[in-house]
N, CA, C and O of each residue as an XYZ file, in Angstrom:
304
protein
N     -31.635     57.194    -52.719
C     -32.856     57.972    -52.642
C     -33.738     57.665    -53.855
O     -33.260     57.447    -54.968
N     -35.024     57.658    -53.592
C     -36.007     57.410    -54.647
C     -36.914     58.625    -54.791
O     -37.318     59.223    -53.793
N     -37.236     58.994    -56.037
C     -38.264     60.004    -56.240
C     -39.547     59.436    -55.658
O     -39.740     58.220    -55.643
N     -40.420     60.308    -55.181
C     -41.614     59.862    -54.480
C     -42.489     58.949    -55.361
O     -43.086     57.998    -54.857
N     -42.566     59.232    -56.657
C     -43.347     58.388    -57.567
C     -42.747     57.003    -57.726
O     -43.467     56.004    -57.739
N     -41.432     56.945    -57.846
C     -40.736     55.651    -57.938
C     -40.912     54.866    -56.643
O     -41.128     53.654    -56.664
N     -40.820     55.559    -55.532
C     -40.977     54.937    -54.229
C     -42.376     54.347    -54.092
O     -42.533     53.219    -53.624
N     -43.386     55.104    -54.497
C     -44.768     54.621    -54.413
C     -44.946     53.362    -55.256
O     -45.504     52.371    -54.785
N     -44.474     53.399    -56.495
C     -44.631     52.259    -57.389
C     -43.917     51.016    -56.876
O     -44.447     49.910    -56.982
N     -42.738     51.183    -56.329
C     -41.976     50.019    -55.877
C     -42.459     49.472    -54.540
O     -42.031     48.397    -54.121
N     -43.349     50.203    -53.864
C     -43.856     49.757    -52.564
C     -45.359     49.501    -52.565
O     -45.991     49.450    -51.510
N     -45.921     49.342    -53.760
C     -47.339     49.001    -53.920
C     -48.277     49.938    -53.171
O     -49.204     49.502    -52.489
N     -48.021     51.211    -53.311
C     -48.893     52.237    -52.744
C     -49.093     53.275    -53.844
O     -48.172     53.560    -54.609
N     -50.285     53.831    -53.920
C     -50.500     54.829    -54.958
C     -49.778     56.118    -54.594
O     -49.522     56.409    -53.425
N     -49.465     56.867    -55.618
C     -48.814     58.168    -55.414
C     -49.690     59.039    -54.532
O     -49.190     59.714    -53.631
N     -50.994     59.031    -54.784
C     -51.934     59.858    -54.012
C     -51.968     59.412    -52.548
O     -51.997     60.256    -51.653
N     -51.966     58.106    -52.292
C     -51.967     57.615    -50.909
C     -50.685     58.043    -50.199
O     -50.709     58.415    -49.026
N     -49.582     57.988    -50.912
C     -48.308     58.415    -50.342
C     -48.339     59.908    -50.023
O     -47.858     60.333    -48.973
N     -48.904     60.699    -50.927
C     -49.045     62.131    -50.683
C     -49.919     62.380    -49.453
O     -49.612     63.239    -48.626
N     -51.006     61.621    -49.344
C     -51.911     61.784    -48.207
C     -51.195     61.457    -46.898
O     -51.342     62.175    -45.909
N     -50.422     60.373    -46.896
C     -49.647     60.006    -45.699
C     -48.692     61.129    -45.318
O     -48.470     61.397    -44.137
N     -48.139     61.773    -46.316
C     -47.224     62.891    -46.061
C     -47.995     64.101    -45.523
O     -47.537     64.777    -44.601
N     -49.165     64.366    -46.106
C     -49.972     65.515    -45.687
C     -50.407     65.415    -44.228
O     -50.450     66.424    -43.524
N     -50.731     64.201    -43.767
C     -51.198     64.048    -42.387
C     -50.047     63.783    -41.417
O     -50.276     63.569    -40.227
N     -48.821     63.797    -41.917
C     -47.652     63.642    -41.064
C     -47.295     62.215    -40.727
O     -46.463     61.971    -39.852
N     -47.911     61.270    -41.407
C     -47.646     59.863    -41.138
C     -46.328     59.414    -41.741
O     -45.656     58.541    -41.192
N     -45.964     59.994    -42.840
C     -44.711     59.665    -43.514
C     -44.094     60.965    -43.997
O     -44.776     61.799    -44.593
N     -42.842     61.134    -43.749
C     -42.163     62.344    -44.187
C     -41.115     61.980    -45.235
O     -40.372     61.011    -45.082
N     -41.071     62.773    -46.294
C     -40.039     62.524    -47.286
C     -38.684     62.845    -46.676
O     -38.558     63.736    -45.835
N     -37.682     62.110    -47.109
C     -36.351     62.254    -46.535
C     -35.677     63.541    -46.999
O     -34.881     64.138    -46.274
N     -36.007     63.952    -48.210
C     -35.320     65.120    -48.768
C     -36.192     65.754    -49.841
O     -36.943     65.066    -50.533
N     -36.085     67.065    -49.970
C     -36.762     67.789    -51.043
C     -35.734     68.631    -51.775
O     -34.977     69.385    -51.164
N     -35.718     68.493    -53.096
C     -34.807     69.304    -53.904
C     -35.284     70.746    -53.844
O     -36.397     71.049    -54.275
N     -34.469     71.622    -53.323
C     -34.903     73.001    -53.107
C     -35.061     73.795    -54.397
O     -35.696     74.850    -54.389
N     -34.499     73.316    -55.505
C     -34.606     74.042    -56.767
C     -35.812     73.619    -57.590
O     -36.501     74.463    -58.163
N     -36.068     72.332    -57.651
C     -37.169     71.865    -58.501
C     -38.321     71.258    -57.711
O     -39.358     70.935    -58.290
N     -38.162     71.098    -56.407
C     -39.255     70.637    -55.563
C     -39.496     69.142    -55.537
O     -40.420     68.685    -54.865
N     -38.687     68.358    -56.254
C     -38.858     66.906    -56.189
C     -38.660     66.436    -54.761
O     -37.758     66.893    -54.059
N     -39.525     65.506    -54.338
C     -39.385     64.924    -53.009
C     -38.801     63.532    -53.155
O     -39.107     62.812    -54.105
N     -37.962     63.165    -52.210
C     -37.283     61.878    -52.252
C     -37.508     61.116    -50.950
O     -37.602     61.708    -49.875
N     -37.592     59.803    -51.069
C     -37.695     58.907    -49.922
C     -36.398     58.121    -49.817
O     -35.718     57.882    -50.816
N     -36.068     57.728    -48.607
C     -34.818     57.007    -48.379
C     -35.008     55.504    -48.539
O     -36.132     55.015    -48.651
N     -33.911     54.793    -48.547
C     -33.927     53.340    -48.682
C     -34.551     52.667    -47.462
O     -35.005     51.527    -47.560
N     -34.583     53.350    -46.310
C     -35.133     52.775    -45.090
C     -36.651     52.918    -45.005
O     -37.279     52.216    -44.212
N     -37.246     53.778    -45.775
C     -38.658     54.078    -45.634
C     -39.632     52.991    -46.087
O     -40.797     53.054    -45.695
N     -39.234     52.001    -46.884
C     -40.198     50.930    -47.175
C     -40.692     50.231    -45.907
O     -41.812     49.721    -45.887
N     -39.893     50.199    -44.871
C     -40.334     49.610    -43.608
C     -41.520     50.396    -43.058
O     -42.461     49.803    -42.530
N     -41.489     51.705    -43.172
C     -42.608     52.528    -42.713
C     -43.889     52.169    -43.461
O     -44.958     52.072    -42.858
N     -43.780     51.973    -44.772
C     -44.943     51.606    -45.580
C     -45.467     50.237    -45.162
O     -46.678     50.043    -45.059
N     -44.568     49.292    -44.921
C     -45.005     47.953    -44.489
C     -45.739     48.017    -43.154
O     -46.752     47.342    -42.970
N     -45.242     48.814    -42.233
C     -45.911     48.972    -40.935
C     -47.305     49.586    -41.125
O     -48.280     49.122    -40.534
N     -47.385     50.617    -41.942
C     -48.674     51.257    -42.218
C     -49.640     50.244    -42.817
O     -50.786     50.154    -42.378
N     -49.195     49.477    -43.816
C     -50.060     48.486    -44.454
C     -50.487     47.384    -43.493
O     -51.630     46.929    -43.534
N     -49.570     46.953    -42.627
C     -49.924     45.928    -41.635
C     -50.994     46.431    -40.670
O     -51.895     45.682    -40.293
N     -50.896     47.675    -40.279
C     -51.887     48.237    -39.374
C     -53.219     48.523    -40.067
O     -54.262     48.539    -39.412
N     -53.197     48.747    -41.377
C     -54.436     48.967    -42.128
C     -55.234     47.678    -42.279
O     -56.462     47.720    -42.346
N     -54.555     46.530    -42.334
C     -55.236     45.251    -42.552
C     -56.349     44.975    -41.539
O     -57.448     44.595    -41.944
N     -56.103     45.155    -40.227
C     -57.192     44.902    -39.284
C     -58.215     46.034    -39.203
O     -59.171     45.947    -38.433
N     -58.022     47.101    -39.996
C     -59.030     48.148    -40.070
C     -58.665     49.481    -39.451
O     -59.517     50.364    -39.352
N     -57.416     49.651    -39.029
C     -57.013     50.958    -38.509
C     -57.038     51.988    -39.633
O     -56.598     51.709    -40.748
N     -57.551     53.172    -39.337
C     -57.516     54.260    -40.315
C     -56.126     54.891    -40.306
O     -55.341     54.663    -39.386
N     -55.831     55.678    -41.324
C     -54.537     56.362    -41.361
C     -54.404     57.315    -40.184
O     -53.310     57.505    -39.653
N     -55.514     57.912    -39.777
C     -55.497     58.795    -38.617
C     -55.161     58.006    -37.346
O     -54.371     58.457    -36.517
N     -55.774     56.819    -37.204
C     -55.471     55.952    -36.052
C     -53.999     55.551    -36.053
O     -53.342     55.565    -35.012
N     -53.490     55.195    -37.230
C     -52.092     54.773    -37.348
C     -51.167     55.926    -36.992
O     -50.161     55.737    -36.307
N     -51.507     57.114    -37.455
C     -50.705     58.288    -37.134
C     -50.668     58.502    -35.620
O     -49.613     58.783    -35.052
N     -51.830     58.366    -34.973
C     -51.895     58.513    -33.512
C     -51.056     57.453    -32.819
O     -50.331     57.757    -31.872
N     -51.146     56.203    -33.285
C     -50.369     55.121    -32.681
C     -48.869     55.380    -32.791
O     -48.125     55.212    -31.825
N     -48.442     55.785    -33.968
C     -47.013     56.024    -34.193
C     -46.535     57.226    -33.381
O     -45.446     57.200    -32.806
N     -47.349     58.273    -33.337
C     -47.007     59.464    -32.563
C     -46.893     59.126    -31.087
O     -45.941     59.537    -30.424
N     -47.869     58.371    -30.566
C     -47.850     57.991    -29.151
C     -46.672     57.071    -28.843
O     -46.056     57.188    -27.783
N     -46.355     56.161    -29.758
C     -45.216     55.260    -29.570
C     -43.913     56.052    -29.525
O     -43.031     55.772    -28.713
N     -43.805     57.043    -30.407
C     -42.588     57.860    -30.444
C     -42.418     58.666    -29.166
O     -41.300     58.872    -28.696
N     -43.523     59.116    -28.613
C     -43.427     59.946    -27.405
C     -43.128     59.115    -26.162
O     -42.722     59.657    -25.134
N     -43.327     57.799    -26.252
C     -43.047     56.926    -25.112
C     -41.560     56.637    -24.968
O     -41.102     56.207    -23.909
N     -40.821     56.872    -26.024
C     -39.384     56.693    -25.917
C     -38.918     55.633    -26.771
O     -37.721     55.347    -26.804
């Protein structure tokens, strides 16, 4: 598990962008420490960031990407 700040730095995304992705439901932290509130990302989540970045390249907004991922998930 990585603290959210460490995860952002190691995946070339700003902490604020990562927070925004979490706020709009595009990326969910894997775990939150219930005592101190630290959020953690899993070792598998860099793939999610790569997918988001790949979809941003041709001009998809984060909202569009969220819709695409949501619709893909609902298809099975």
